[in-house]
C-alpha angles and dihedrals in degrees: 000000000000117000120222122221129202119190111199094153118049125183094261093052092047089050090051090055090048092051091053095044094046093049093049098038099045094047094048119111087247106034120230143166127196116253094231089081091067089075109080113126093281092045092050089052092048091050089051087056091049092056089061096050118113092235095051103082101162097082093048092045092049092046090050092053092047091050091050101041107024095109092049091047092050092048096051095041093055090198130164096194132040112212114185123197113211091007097176110172092351088221100133090040091074093078089056092047090051092049093047090048090055090059088062092231103092113122100166153327127248115195115192122195141153092223112079092191094053091046094051091050091048093049091049090054092047092050090056093049099036106032095170100039114109108234120197105190121194128192102206148132101242090203086068109024107047093122092052100052120117119275107177092147142359103308141216105202112210118203103175138165092059087275088150086073090069089075122083111232097265094048090043090057091051092048095048092047091051091047092050091049090052091055126088123229111285096019117128140219120214110200128191110210132186110217132223111268142146110327097228092061092047094050092048090056089060098038107046123186093240092058096234093130090050090056090046090052093048091048090081087068090053089052090054091048093052100039102035102029091246126161104219114154101214091198089065091063123076122214114242128189120178138167119237105204094190096054093030094227141114116240122206116201141171113227122203108235092203141010111281148150121231124200121214096191098187090055095042084233132142115196119197121207125195116213107275094018114140140213114211106223103170145005120200111195119204119216144226120203098239093048097051092044089055092047092051092047090052089052093052100262128118120217107228104168139023125193120182147160089200090255097065138007143207117206129186118210126183135210103228099186132037 
């Protein structure tokens, strides 16, 4: 079986996005960088390590729900194609592929990821395990390319890992609306959602004892060094994870341990940091059922099913009109 590849995001385009985001984010009154720049090949590998840490429960919880309910999910979705946003290693996707295959309707799998290296490794593994399954791989930024993603059959779009929580509410509304508009009538969206729970457990999941998440967080500085000829010293930034009870999200930040100036040579930009000043690198919102159902409804999607272990949830939403 020959795989097909679609490249919607090449290295020069990705670099252009990085240039714009770095210039805007690092000159803001409260500095920030988008979390998607964690995920170069090293960052993807570090995140894979994070998912195996004892403190990081979301991956195990999500896998447990998929193992338990995959056949039910496949039956109610009625999909011919599984399209996965931010597919990464595609490891936990296999249980969905197996369940969809058992329905007799599966015609292919389309993994979508910003990391070409992670996608190539995932496709190689899939080819070994599913030698006859058509795989349509797409290197893309799904914030930009939703309308251009493959649609060779009626799709179930999987957006797992509670990645939706990386969007602040306003951006989340824009993303969900755009996703709904890109879907055809009857297609479904399977969301993995981390739920609100005791803060200590949440913070531990983003600040592990082994320091892997800290290295993952600092990796965004290495990306800036490599791509923009910057001179960040990652060791001069401390990893910070804190719970915001008002917004009900975790924030990850990088805190300057001393006063410094950083040069981003390719931007002709000098960024000054006071001691203790922070860069926000990620938010990870936690969800409540009523709130996400309302957000999906506002976007044009109807929640049809909810599976949960009270720590984590999978929800299936459908586009009812085209």
